C-alpha positions as semicolon CSV with decimal commas, in nm:
position;residue;x (nm);y (nm);z (nm)
1;M;30,573;4,846;-12,642
2;T;30,470;4,855;-13,009
3;P;30,639;5,147;-13,191
4;G;30,404;5,437;-13,255
5;R;30,150;5,314;-13,002
6;R;30,106;5,509;-12,681
7;K;30,070;5,312;-12,362
8;S;29,711;5,334;-12,245
9;S;29,633;5,452;-11,897
10;P;29,334;5,356;-11,685
11;A;29,032;5,572;-11,750
12;S;28,941;5,806;-11,468
13;P;28,597;5,778;-11,308
14;A;28,500;6,113;-11,459
15;R;28,605;6,000;-11,805
16;T;28,420;5,668;-11,772
17;S;28,108;5,851;-11,658
18;H;28,129;6,083;-11,958
19;V;28,171;5,788;-12,198
20;W;27,847;5,630;-12,078
21;T;27,642;5,949;-12,034
22;V;27,570;6,010;-12,402
23;P;27,467;5,656;-12,503
24;A;27,261;5,627;-12,186
25;A;27,084;5,953;-12,269
26;S;27,011;5,842;-12,626
27;V;26,879;5,505;-12,507
28;G;26,667;5,682;-12,246
29;L;26,521;5,913;-12,510
30;T;26,456;5,615;-12,737
31;L;26,266;5,434;-12,462
32;L;26,077;5,750;-12,368
33;T;25,949;5,815;-12,721
34;R;25,853;5,450;-12,775
35;L;25,677;5,403;-12,441
36;W;25,499;5,737;-12,479
37;F;25,374;5,635;-12,822
38;I;25,263;5,290;-12,707
39;L;25,067;5,434;-12,415
40;E;24,918;5,706;-12,638
41;M;24,784;5,441;-12,873
42;R;24,601;5,243;-12,603
43;G;24,240;5,226;-12,720
44;N;24,332;5,353;-13,066
45;P;24,266;5,122;-13,366
46;F;24,644;5,111;-13,410
47;S;24,673;4,888;-13,102
48;T;24,376;4,669;-13,193
49;V;24,425;4,311;-13,310
50;S;24,183;4,331;-13,599
51;P;24,134;4,154;-13,934
52;Q;24,173;4,502;-14,083
53;M;24,547;4,479;-13,997
54;V;24,602;4,185;-14,229
55;D;24,959;4,062;-14,164
56;P;24,963;4,151;-13,792
57;Y;24,630;3,972;-13,746
58;Y;24,773;3,666;-13,923
59;Y;25,087;3,675;-13,704
60;H;24,871;3,714;-13,392
61;Q;24,653;3,415;-13,478
62;W;24,958;3,209;-13,572
63;A;25,127;3,298;-13,243
64;L;24,815;3,197;-13,049
65;S;24,816;2,862;-13,229
66;I;25,182;2,805;-13,137
67;A;25,125;2,910;-12,776
68;R;24,835;2,662;-12,750
69;G;25,065;2,375;-12,841
70;N;25,068;2,362;-13,222
71;F;25,443;2,426;-13,224
72;W;25,541;2,260;-13,552
73;G;25,229;2,327;-13,756
74;S;25,108;2,104;-14,038
75;D;25,210;2,283;-14,358
76;V;25,502;2,477;-14,499
77;F;25,552;2,828;-14,361
78;F;25,339;3,070;-14,561
79;L;25,481;3,390;-14,408
80;R;25,817;3,443;-14,238
81;P;25,812;3,245;-13,914
82;L;26,051;3,409;-13,667
83;Y;25,823;3,691;-13,553
84;P;25,515;3,477;-13,475
85;Y;25,732;3,237;-13,272
86;L;25,863;3,535;-13,075
87;L;25,505;3,656;-13,026
88;A;25,406;3,308;-12,910
89;A;25,679;3,318;-12,643
90;V;25,549;3,656;-12,525
91;Y;25,189;3,531;-12,516
92;A;25,291;3,218;-12,328
93;L;25,437;3,437;-12,053
94;S;25,189;3,725;-12,044
95;G;24,874;3,616;-12,224
96;P;24,764;3,732;-12,571
97;Y;24,805;4,103;-12,507
98;V;24,930;4,347;-12,768
99;L;25,079;4,567;-12,496
100;A;25,318;4,291;-12,386
101;A;25,450;4,255;-12,742
102;Q;25,481;4,633;-12,778
103;L;25,679;4,661;-12,453
104;L;25,917;4,390;-12,570
105;Q;25,967;4,579;-12,897
106;A;26,032;4,899;-12,702
107;A;26,305;4,715;-12,508
108;L;26,450;4,590;-12,838
109;S;26,452;4,948;-12,969
110;G;26,655;5,061;-12,667
111;A;26,905;4,781;-12,730
112;S;26,915;4,874;-13,100
113;C;26,996;5,235;-13,013
114;L;27,289;5,125;-12,797
115;L;27,414;4,891;-13,071
116;L;27,381;5,167;-13,330
117;Y;27,581;5,402;-13,112
118;D;27,866;5,158;-13,060
119;C;27,876;5,038;-13,422
120;T;27,892;5,397;-13,545
121;R;28,160;5,484;-13,289
122;R;28,375;5,191;-13,397
123;M;28,341;5,251;-13,771
124;F;28,333;5,632;-13,777
125;S;28,373;5,837;-13,457
126;R;28,215;5,909;-13,123
127;R;28,064;6,231;-13,257
128;A;27,900;6,051;-13,548
129;A;27,768;5,794;-13,300
130;V;27,605;6,066;-13,090
131;F;27,425;6,211;-13,394
132;A;27,318;5,867;-13,513
133;A;27,184;5,753;-13,174
134;F;26,982;6,068;-13,107
135;G;26,859;6,064;-13,466
136;Y;26,738;5,708;-13,407
137;A;26,553;5,816;-13,093
138;L;26,371;6,093;-13,281
139;T;26,292;5,918;-13,611
140;G;25,913;5,915;-13,620
141;I;25,861;5,615;-13,847
142;L;26,084;5,398;-13,625
143;V;25,880;5,506;-13,322
144;F;25,568;5,412;-13,519
145;Y;25,685;5,060;-13,600
146;T;25,787;4,989;-13,242
147;G;25,416;4,976;-13,165
148;A;25,318;4,766;-13,468
149;L;25,278;4,388;-13,462
150;L;25,528;4,343;-13,743
151;Y;25,886;4,217;-13,761
152;V;26,040;4,562;-13,824
153;E;26,183;4,612;-13,476
154;L;26,317;4,256;-13,468
155;T;26,485;4,301;-13,807
156;V;26,648;4,628;-13,698
157;F;26,778;4,467;-13,379
158;L;26,919;4,159;-13,553
159;S;27,085;4,370;-13,825
160;L;27,263;4,588;-13,569
161;L;27,346;4,296;-13,339
162;F;27,514;4,109;-13,623
163;L;27,715;4,415;-13,728
164;W;27,822;4,485;-13,369
165;L;27,931;4,125;-13,311
166;I;28,154;4,112;-13,618
167;L;28,309;4,445;-13,516
168;V;28,396;4,332;-13,163
169;A;28,453;3,957;-13,201
170;G;28,826;3,976;-13,268
171;S;28,982;3,631;-13,221
172;R;28,712;3,513;-12,981
173;I;28,537;3,220;-13,149
174;W;28,264;3,230;-12,887
175;L;28,153;3,565;-13,032
176;W;28,167;3,455;-13,396
177;I;27,915;3,180;-13,326
178;P;27,644;3,421;-13,196
179;A;27,732;3,649;-13,488
180;G;27,644;3,364;-13,721
181;V;27,326;3,287;-13,525
182;S;27,213;3,650;-13,540
183;F;27,278;3,661;-13,913
184;G;27,086;3,337;-13,964
185;L;26,789;3,476;-13,771
186;L;26,810;3,796;-13,977
187;V;26,792;3,592;-14,298
188;I;26,483;3,413;-14,168
189;C;26,326;3,758;-14,122
190;R;26,457;3,892;-14,453
191;P;26,584;3,608;-14,679
192;E;26,730;3,851;-14,933
193;M;26,994;3,950;-14,674
194;L;27,169;3,623;-14,756
195;A;27,322;3,807;-15,055
196;V;27,537;4,008;-14,810
197;L;27,719;3,707;-14,661
198;P;27,977;3,638;-14,937
199;F;28,089;4,003;-14,948
200;L;28,114;4,023;-14,571
201;L;28,320;3,704;-14,558
202;V;28,565;3,847;-14,811
203;W;28,587;4,172;-14,611
204;L;28,644;3,985;-14,287
205;W;28,900;3,751;-14,446
206;Q;29,101;4,054;-14,549
207;G;29,115;4,160;-14,184
208;R;28,913;4,477;-14,229
209;A;28,721;4,429;-13,906
210;E;28,839;4,631;-13,607
211;P;28,996;4,529;-13,380
212;P;29,214;4,290;-13,587
213;L;29,130;3,927;-13,546
214;T;29,458;3,813;-13,391
215;P;29,715;4,094;-13,379
216;T;29,975;3,908;-13,172
217;L;30,007;3,599;-13,393
218;S;30,227;3,539;-13,692
219;R;30,084;3,596;-14,036
220;Q;30,024;3,224;-14,082
221;G;29,870;3,199;-13,736
222;R;29,643;3,495;-13,807
223;G;29,528;3,323;-14,125
224;R;29,436;3,003;-13,938
225;S;29,263;3,195;-13,662
226;R;29,071;3,403;-13,912
227;A;28,967;3,092;-14,105
228;R;28,835;2,929;-13,785
229;A;28,641;3,244;-13,693
230;L;28,478;3,280;-14,033
231;A;28,405;2,908;-14,048
232;A;28,229;2,938;-13,711
233;L;28,029;3,236;-13,841
234;T;27,930;3,060;-14,164
235;V;27,842;2,725;-14,009
236;A;27,632;2,886;-13,734
237;A;27,449;3,106;-13,987
238;L;27,376;2,824;-14,230
239;A;27,265;2,591;-13,951
240;V;27,008;2,845;-13,833
241;I;26,891;2,921;-14,187
242;A;26,863;2,549;-14,271
243;A;26,615;2,500;-13,988
244;V;26,338;2,654;-14,203
245;P;26,364;2,437;-14,517
246;V;26,433;2,125;-14,306
247;R;26,121;2,194;-14,099
248;N;25,916;2,257;-14,415
249;Y;26,025;1,928;-14,564
250;V;25,981;1,723;-14,246
251;V;25,635;1,863;-14,173
252;A;25,494;1,887;-14,528
253;R;25,735;1,683;-14,743
254;D;25,770;1,988;-14,966
255;P;26,114;2,142;-15,038
256;V;26,021;2,508;-14,983
257;L;26,338;2,705;-14,906
258;F;26,185;2,983;-14,698
259;T;25,814;3,067;-14,732
260;A;25,534;2,961;-14,966
261;H;25,434;3,316;-15,057
262;S;25,778;3,417;-15,189
263;G;25,699;3,330;-15,550
264;I;25,369;3,512;-15,578
265;N;25,512;3,811;-15,389
266;F;25,789;3,829;-15,647
267;Y;25,529;3,817;-15,924
268;Y;25,316;4,090;-15,762
269;G;25,624;4,310;-15,762
270;N;25,725;4,222;-16,119
271;N;25,444;4,201;-16,374
272;P;25,301;4,425;-16,648
273;S;25,060;4,599;-16,407
274;A;25,305;4,638;-16,114
275;D;25,357;4,995;-15,990
276;G;25,652;4,950;-15,751
277;T;25,441;4,889;-15,442
278;W;25,246;4,580;-15,332
279;Q;24,965;4,548;-15,583
280;P;24,781;4,217;-15,624
281;T;24,688;4,108;-15,973
282;G;24,511;3,817;-16,140
283;E;24,262;3,615;-15,936
284;L;24,339;3,797;-15,612
285;K;24,245;4,131;-15,766
286;K;23,899;4,008;-15,863
287;G;23,619;4,053;-15,614
288;I;23,640;4,233;-15,283
289;G;23,826;4,209;-14,957
290;F;24,160;4,052;-14,880
291;S;24,262;3,771;-14,649
292;H;24,555;3,536;-14,628
293;E;24,322;3,248;-14,700
294;R;24,244;3,406;-15,037
295;L;24,612;3,476;-15,095
296;R;24,699;3,115;-15,014
297;Q;24,438;2,991;-15,259
298;A;24,555;3,229;-15,532
299;S;24,919;3,136;-15,467
300;R;24,865;2,765;-15,501
301;T;24,608;2,746;-15,782
302;V;24,748;2,767;-16,135
303;N;24,520;2,722;-16,438
304;G;24,254;2,570;-16,215
305;R;24,491;2,309;-16,068
306;E;24,622;2,306;-15,712
307;L;25,001;2,262;-15,709
308;S;25,240;2,183;-15,429
309;W;25,378;2,494;-15,262
310;S;25,724;2,448;-15,414
311;E;25,575;2,403;-15,762
312;A;25,347;2,703;-15,722
313;S;25,628;2,925;-15,593
314;A;25,853;2,821;-15,882
315;Y;25,569;2,896;-16,126
316;W;25,518;3,249;-15,994
317;F;25,892;3,318;-15,990
318;G;25,896;3,203;-16,352
319;Q;25,611;3,438;-16,440
320;G;25,798;3,729;-16,283
321;F;26,120;3,647;-16,466
322;R;25,924;3,613;-16,790
323;F;25,817;3,974;-16,750
324;L;26,176;4,081;-16,678
325;T;26,312;3,917;-16,991
326;G;26,014;3,975;-17,218
327;S;25,970;4,346;-17,147
328;P;26,313;4,487;-17,058
329;F;26,217;4,852;-17,110
330;G;25,899;4,809;-16,907
331;Y;26,104;4,643;-16,634
332;L;26,356;4,929;-16,635
333;R;26,073;5,178;-16,593
334;L;25,942;4,970;-16,304
335;L;26,289;4,963;-16,145
336;G;26,300;5,341;-16,174
337;R;25,967;5,369;-15,991
338;K;26,088;5,136;-15,716
339;L;26,408;5,334;-15,675
340;A;26,209;5,658;-15,657
341;F;25,974;5,515;-15,394
342;F;26,270;5,381;-15,196
343;L;26,433;5,726;-15,192
344;G;26,110;5,921;-15,139
345;S;26,010;6,081;-14,810
346;Y;25,659;5,938;-14,826
347;E;25,613;5,620;-14,625
348;V;25,419;5,386;-14,857
349;P;25,180;5,219;-14,609
350;N;25,066;4,861;-14,573
351;D;24,866;4,712;-14,283
352;Y;24,940;5,012;-14,060
353;Y;24,897;5,372;-14,175
354;P;25,119;5,640;-14,016
355;E;24,868;5,910;-14,113
356;T;24,592;5,789;-13,882
357;A;24,827;5,724;-13,590
358;R;24,991;6,067;-13,624
359;A;24,651;6,234;-13,596
360;D;24,620;6,107;-13,236
361;S;24,987;6,111;-13,136
362;I;25,178;6,398;-12,981
363;V;25,506;6,207;-12,982
364;L;25,490;6,135;-13,357
365;K;25,447;6,507;-13,418
366;L;25,749;6,581;-13,197
367;C;25,976;6,318;-13,356
368;F;26,075;6,537;-13,648
369;V;26,338;6,315;-13,812
370;N;26,190;6,163;-14,128
371;F;26,328;5,947;-14,405
372;G;26,401;6,243;-14,632
373;L;26,623;6,409;-14,371
374;V;26,803;6,083;-14,291
375;L;26,855;6,018;-14,662
376;A;26,985;6,369;-14,735
377;L;27,247;6,360;-14,459
378;G;27,311;5,989;-14,512
379;L;27,400;6,029;-14,879
380;L;27,625;6,321;-14,786
381;G;27,799;6,097;-14,533
382;M;27,827;5,809;-14,781
383;V;28,006;6,037;-15,026
384;S;28,231;6,179;-14,753
385;A;28,316;5,831;-14,622
386;W;28,397;5,684;-14,962
387;P;28,778;5,724;-14,924
388;Q;28,758;5,497;-14,616
389;R;28,498;5,262;-14,768
390;R;28,699;4,947;-14,700
391;R;28,680;5,008;-14,328
392;V;28,304;5,077;-14,323
393;L;28,204;4,838;-14,601
394;P;27,940;4,650;-14,392
395;A;27,730;4,966;-14,358
396;Y;27,737;5,015;-14,737
397;L;27,652;4,647;-14,789
398;L;27,355;4,646;-14,555
399;I;27,211;4,957;-14,721
400;G;27,266;4,790;-15,057
401;A;27,096;4,470;-14,941
402;Y;26,782;4,650;-14,826
403;L;26,775;4,848;-15,150
404;L;26,817;4,525;-15,348
405;S;26,527;4,372;-15,158
406;S;26,299;4,656;-15,264
407;L;26,414;4,646;-15,626
408;L;26,359;4,269;-15,641
409;F;26,012;4,283;-15,487
410;Y;25,845;4,616;-15,407
411;V;25,870;4,918;-15,179
412;L;25,670;4,945;-14,859
413;S;25,740;5,160;-14,555
414;R;25,775;4,860;-14,324
415;L;26,019;4,685;-14,560
416;R;26,231;4,998;-14,599
417;A;26,242;5,097;-14,230
418;P;26,534;4,866;-14,129
419;V;26,769;5,055;-14,362
420;I;26,726;5,377;-14,162
421;P;26,979;5,295;-13,884
422;F;27,252;5,240;-14,146
423;F;27,172;5,565;-14,320
424;L;27,184;5,726;-13,974
425;M;27,543;5,604;-13,931
426;F;27,644;5,789;-14,245
427;A;27,418;6,082;-14,156
428;G;27,605;6,126;-13,827
429;F;27,936;6,119;-14,013
430;G;27,812;6,361;-14,279
431;L;27,674;6,605;-14,022
432;G;28,007;6,595;-13,842
433;K;28,189;6,682;-14,167
434;L;27,958;6,980;-14,217
435;L;28,032;7,105;-13,866
436;D;28,406;7,060;-13,926
437;A;28,382;7,269;-14,242
438;L;28,194;7,540;-14,051
439;R;28,440;7,539;-13,762
440;K;28,736;7,564;-13,999
441;R;28,557;7,840;-14,189
442;N;28,567;7,638;-14,507
443;L;28,248;7,806;-14,629
444;R;28,273;7,663;-14,980
445;R;28,260;7,305;-14,854
446;F;27,993;7,389;-14,596
447;V;27,764;7,561;-14,847
448;L;27,820;7,288;-15,105
449;G;27,736;7,014;-14,852
450;C;27,428;7,195;-14,721
451;S;27,306;7,267;-15,074
452;A;27,344;6,904;-15,176
453;A;27,155;6,788;-14,865
454;V;26,874;7,040;-14,925
455;L;26,840;6,932;-15,287
456;V;26,821;6,564;-15,190
457;Y;26,566;6,642;-14,920
458;A;26,353;6,847;-15,158
459;G;26,378;6,583;-15,428
460;A;26,276;6,306;-15,185
461;S;25,975;6,513;-15,077
462;L;25,861;6,580;-15,434
463;I;25,853;6,219;-15,559
464;P;25,487;6,169;-15,661
465;V;25,281;5,910;-15,474
466;R;24,903;5,857;-15,486
467;R;24,855;6,001;-15,140
468;D;24,479;6,050;-15,181
469;A;24,423;5,676;-15,233
470;Y;24,643;5,585;-14,934
471;S;24,465;5,842;-14,714
472;A;24,129;5,696;-14,815
473;Q;24,252;5,344;-14,736
474;A;24,392;5,462;-14,403
475;W;24,077;5,628;-14,276
476;T;23,850;5,354;-14,411
477;Q;24,052;5,095;-14,219
478;T;24,034;5,306;-13,902
479;G;23,661;5,357;-13,943
480;N;23,599;4,986;-13,991
481;V;23,785;4,908;-13,669
482;Y;23,580;5,169;-13,483
483;L;23,263;5,027;-13,637
484;A;23,352;4,673;-13,524
485;R;23,395;4,817;-13,173
486;H;23,054;4,992;-13,197
487;Q;23,213;5,339;-13,175
488;V;22,987;5,471;-13,447
489;D;23,058;5,844;-13,419
490;K;23,433;5,789;-13,457
491;A;23,367;5,547;-13,743
492;L;23,152;5,801;-13,927
493;D;23,416;6,071;-13,882
494;S;23,683;5,837;-14,022
495;F;23,476;5,740;-14,326
496;R;23,409;6,105;-14,404
497;R;23,781;6,180;-14,379
498;A;23,842;5,897;-14,625
499;L;23,589;6,042;-14,870
500;A;23,732;6,392;-14,826
501;A;24,068;6,251;-14,938
502;Q;23,921;6,054;-15,230
503;P;23,549;6,120;-15,294
504;A;23,513;5,835;-15,543
505;N;23,656;5,568;-15,312
506;P;23,394;5,287;-15,321
507;S;23,515;5,104;-15,009
508;A;23,487;5,417;-14,795
509;R;23,141;5,492;-14,933
510;Y;23,023;5,135;-14,872
511;S;23,151;5,141;-14,513
512;L;22,975;5,474;-14,455
513;I;22,649;5,322;-14,582
514;M;22,690;5,027;-14,346
515;A;22,750;5,259;-14,049
516;L;22,453;5,485;-14,128
517;A;22,213;5,197;-14,195
518;G;22,325;5,019;-13,880
519;T;22,231;5,321;-13,665
520;G;21,889;5,369;-13,822
521;R;21,985;5,673;-14,031
522;T;21,820;5,519;-14,332
523;A;21,759;5,839;-14,529
524;E;22,127;5,936;-14,510
525;A;22,227;5,581;-14,601
526;E;21,995;5,590;-14,905
527;A;22,155;5,916;-15,021
528;E;22,504;5,766;-14,989
529;F;22,385;5,453;-15,171
530;D;22,260;5,665;-15,461
531;T;22,601;5,837;-15,474
532;L;22,776;5,498;-15,477
533;A;22,547;5,375;-15,756
534;R;22,619;5,684;-15,969
535;S;22,997;5,674;-15,913
536;A;23,054;5,298;-15,938
537;G;23,290;5,243;-16,229
538;S;23,431;4,936;-16,391
539;G;23,665;4,835;-16,107
540;D;23,675;4,469;-16,013
541;E;23,523;4,527;-15,669
542;N;23,271;4,802;-15,748
543;P;22,972;4,592;-15,870
544;E;23,003;4,362;-15,569
545;L;23,023;4,653;-15,326
546;L;22,711;4,798;-15,488
547;R;22,529;4,466;-15,438
548;L;22,644;4,442;-15,078
549;A;22,532;4,797;-15,012
550;G;22,201;4,725;-15,182
551;A;22,155;4,421;-14,960
552;R;22,216;4,632;-14,651
553;M;21,958;4,886;-14,766
554;A;21,710;4,604;-14,829
555;I;21,764;4,488;-14,469
556;A;21,699;4,844;-14,349
557;R;21,366;4,828;-14,539
558;R;21,297;4,481;-14,386
559;D;21,303;4,326;-14,732
560;F;21,499;4,018;-14,628
561;A;21,421;3,818;-14,942
562;A;21,578;4,088;-15,164
563;A;21,880;4,107;-14,932
564;A;21,926;3,729;-14,945
565;Q;21,915;3,730;-15,325
566;L;22,177;4,006;-15,348
567;Y;22,410;3,826;-15,107
568;R;22,369;3,504;-15,307
569;T;22,466;3,692;-15,623
570;V;22,782;3,822;-15,453
571;I;22,871;3,469;-15,344
572;E;22,820;3,338;-15,699
573;K;23,058;3,605;-15,830
574;D;23,320;3,559;-15,557
575;S;23,302;3,234;-15,364
576;T;23,616;3,315;-15,160
577;Y;23,485;3,625;-14,978
578;P;23,378;3,511;-14,626
579;E;23,180;3,823;-14,532
580;A;22,901;3,756;-14,783
581;P;22,797;3,410;-14,648
582;Y;22,827;3,551;-14,295
583;L;22,589;3,836;-14,377
584;L;22,359;3,598;-14,563
585;G;22,353;3,377;-14,254
586;L;22,242;3,676;-14,045
587;V;21,964;3,749;-14,296
588;Y;21,836;3,394;-14,256
589;V;21,849;3,437;-13,877
590;S;21,623;3,742;-13,920
591;M;21,393;3,531;-14,140
592;D;21,395;3,258;-13,871
593;S;21,536;3,009;-14,125
594;L;21,786;2,862;-13,883
595;E;21,898;2,563;-14,091
596;Q;21,984;2,797;-14,380
597;A;22,153;3,032;-14,136
598;R;22,365;2,750;-13,996
599;Y;22,470;2,640;-14,347
600;W;22,590;2,985;-14,451
601;L;22,760;3,065;-14,123
602;R;22,950;2,737;-14,145
603;R;23,051;2,827;-14,499
604;A;23,182;3,162;-14,380
605;L;23,393;2,984;-14,118
606;T;23,522;2,739;-14,377
607;L;23,652;3,037;-14,576
608;D;23,783;3,218;-14,267
609;P;23,823;2,995;-13,958
610;E;23,914;3,304;-13,751
611;H;23,590;3,493;-13,831
612;E;23,487;3,559;-13,469
613;A;23,150;3,719;-13,551
614;A;23,049;3,422;-13,768
615;A;23,158;3,180;-13,496
616;S;22,954;3,367;-13,234
617;A;22,645;3,380;-13,457
618;L;22,677;3,010;-13,541
619;K;22,697;2,920;-13,174
620;A;22,376;3,115;-13,104
621;V;22,199;2,949;-13,399
622;E;22,301;2,601;-13,286
623;V;22,177;2,673;-12,934
624;R;21,838;2,773;-13,077
625;L;21,828;2,465;-13,301
626;G;21,916;2,245;-13,003
627;R;21,619;2,380;-12,814
């Protein structure tokens, strides 16, 4: 027997039962909160596949295309491809139902909770693992993203799976290969995570993983075994990662490493007008509305010339780096804003808005753990764990990688969410240290730790964010979804909430006018139009919104010629906005000018092939023309 090591005895049934009770309870609570939330949101705009949810709608349409047989596609990947391929597999089995995807993500969240528990137990302690797992179950923003058609839940799962595999693989090569595969898939979801690999390989080469790779071999034998294991990890990871650029080149003959939008995304996060969040600039900022078709056009067109995707991406990366080097103090201020947003309690929204979901969700109100609390206890744990940092280095590295991602690009709630489980590991450790200090009556350490956590929590809550603008965006989006579903009363209530948050918001006012005019409340619509006309400033979209609203009021007055002229003016100013030719086509339908209607409806579909309303109207027009 090895000196200093006690011979282990078989675990009793009672002990085994106790070992599994806590993780089972945390997984059960995780599944309960996620399933409760998903079922609560049935019928809510949150669970609607709508163009208003821009990225999820794009992923949904992409997944449908894959499921219908267009597996390889015909161009380079524009957005990250792993999630839509997973969605396509779900749709192929169940049909194109959001609920099926949400249930899969709930199952992934349960697996993530179990992985988090075991990773924390192995790196820290069983007590820290208990705190981390139950904290995961009750973190509201993680519950929220389980129901969203985004790759957050998949990223969390792959991050924890990779960490767990390298902690348990030991000398078993057959586990190092899936570890490499999981890391490769993680990089496809979040390419910036590739920066972690060299540091992890060094850590693993030094034998820091527990259990040791090959404890019974000689030193030379351990070195060979460790080299084979890390080679298996690296080769498997790089083979998976290489699938994306190889596919891009084979399909489109364009050497795009990951996705075509990487360059312009980098520029949107690093330019003189950037604010630390996702803010479009240049051609994309002009006019109204947003779609991925417009983003694709803006990404690829430089100085009026259409470039290849690799050339365009390199150009936008160059523009971003030019800002970094040409305005170092401005860039440092921008980095400070990104860091503040990353550490702030407020969840900077994009596509999905927690505010509107929370209004209709009991479970989100009950899940009290927020980012500020996780951060406060997590930083306390990171400081407490620093003396043993070599043993828990992967947790530090993964937090650092997600922070680096935000500093390189921008901060959004959905991009920051995958860091929470790793902060929870440290939070569980830090909370345990506080309880130890209290139990040992070390009041100085206990008070000092609590005070530091309270200060961090308060500081995270006080970081200023333009909440009024985000609230207006949130309720306008919700109202537009309700309006598309002909739930006018709920739409009107949402638009009024948006204007209560930000009275001068032109998009909310325009949507309110559309809802009122569409229900025959012309006098109220006229009053809102007058308010919009008085408050319209110099913003890029305001004049066009005013024209669109004016066209809708002209339709309400049955002045179709005036409406057609206003829509034509909008199209002249912004030829990439598909809604204007669609609405103009409907005006020509009302004027019984069916050839004109067909022309403009086809133009709308050219700009947005997934515009279902335009497709339906065009079909009706062509039937009438056929008669």
